[in-house]
Steps between C-alpha positions, in 0.01 A plus 500: 500500500361185661796485739443864596133436579596192702749705699234764574267226629778364721565848637133533592496160671832551678537860626872444561589387147558845350713614791698174500586529130595868536720427802673221305583749225601755763731246661681416175514867398646596840780245450592664169467850649766425762769511229367823342677753730843347441434484126401867493803609705744300285337632179513862615867478605591325174325774302684770690837337444417462133373853429691694769808305621603770748157551656623401849717814512189716519372509862156618388451195275638280778227624736224426246629148431550430872138593567384276217714208623374533859142506372553181300661323797193584709279384212684166504407442864142611430469253211644227722245582771216489245628164377480361854157652555373349175628157605327528837177620337508202262536264796198660669287472184614141449383408853165673444450331163561156658239571768145386423189718485454430873859521631607373839580820687755347739681305226507807273638710782772244577611492134521880483703518821758256356574715193874551445463835319250710697303765313232746606236276331588245768449754779158600364382139471627409846307792646188390310529143626576610857188716508286220352631250757411749776147531361538855365426551129409784265817711519716311249484760224589778743812308603589450132447871426726598790773262382461632144540860617816413691639322193414798276678738736808279506499459120458873445787566739727267302395651166526857627875451541541439127260785415705735715823370349355553152412862579841568652669352193302731270583799718866403499486491119341845495771619738765356268338690213528826692861422589580432132332822391688687768824355360423658161471856630872557548615366161221687319600822669864446411402417142307824464779703657758336271331657194646836599854379428638494152624146539206380705357247256690205650413604854137534397499146365669368814246670727211371292639146534513543878142624499395198299663279765278663760196441282608139454527457877152643547350273235690197627381558859141536386528191284641291787239613751213455254621155392543373856163651596336314212661173614368551851154601376453240227667199662540521877177681586284323243624157602441578869147618422428184303633274776306682772182485291498120525463517878197729463337243271583230753321700770185527287510122442532444876196722552302288249617179669390638835150577371450179298671239720624619837187678626262204431754263656540730801123507559487120507810485717356755744172305523658158556775628723249712689308189608825334590609807691166497692553140606857576579391799705254286698766236552741767615245642743425150632869428542535829684217417736640152564839652569338749742321218684824303518682801641221554758514132598875519533468807724232325709709186523797702616278667761365161619849360521606806697204462735572129543860578583391764751243261651761228534736747664228612745408137569862418577511801732182381673652155541807653662279708733295187586816308587621789715158523668501126578847529640390783728190303613710196579746713691214654696346163573836367611554803722150463650547128573840563657358777716202288617726201581724720714194639683364153567834386637512796734140431608588134557799601707289734714233232549761247607645749749155577644416128518821433682435780742147369561631151578745637747227679682275193512774268606 
């Protein structure tokens, strides 16, 4: 009694405790359930060989047993899948239980990403943490409800196969009953007609025996179908419902953990990270402005360098023009000097001739 009260107190303190214990039981029960389909198939075949050694010669019975065997093979894979899901769910709950009342969002997210056996609990938590790290909160329970609805639809789809198989098995048994009753009509008719003969007592007995065989076939078919239907209903379906129920309890525990631990931690995280994001935003804006100024300076520098190159090219062109101009001036000066010297020589020659002529006249 004291231990029970202590456990209730622990469940109140830790919202994940109840779900963790139930998932542990679910995990161990799923391991045992994996062997159930093979056990049922072997038991059914052994019973048939014991009570009806030649059952395999009847195609109608073969169809019923084939349907049952296929259903149990599918149940084996379903139990195996539930076993893996239970292991992944336990890993998720173990990570959450190790986290403190104010978990580190980034560290928690990294641990969930590294899980070897992913489960839809992991997807829900990763979406919660991603939204919190982006500063958006308040929609966690809606995400959990959506994931729960998808899981319910998938679980119902898996269970509906066995429900349908159970109904078909019962209908096959009813069909076998009708076939057995139909087999009695001929012998009963022959038995009644044999009473008209004087020596018809033996024929009457023979026909009655044949009619009883038809009744036996009808009862045997009904018995087989009803027995297999009961196995499917009481074992396969009930075990699947119990295993799926544990995941529903786990979802309710996650909802409690979200309200009691994650939401207060997310508010603090949003507040502290919001200030950090504001500073980071300002730093980003400042870095952007500095980068813009640098780009503008680089463009201006490129323009200045281009202008300097163009100026140097124009200056070199001017220098070439100046050299050519000086050369032309020098050539002109040289031409002018040469022309004047020739003129002076001619003038000197004329003067000498006139002076000579003047002396001749005087003399």
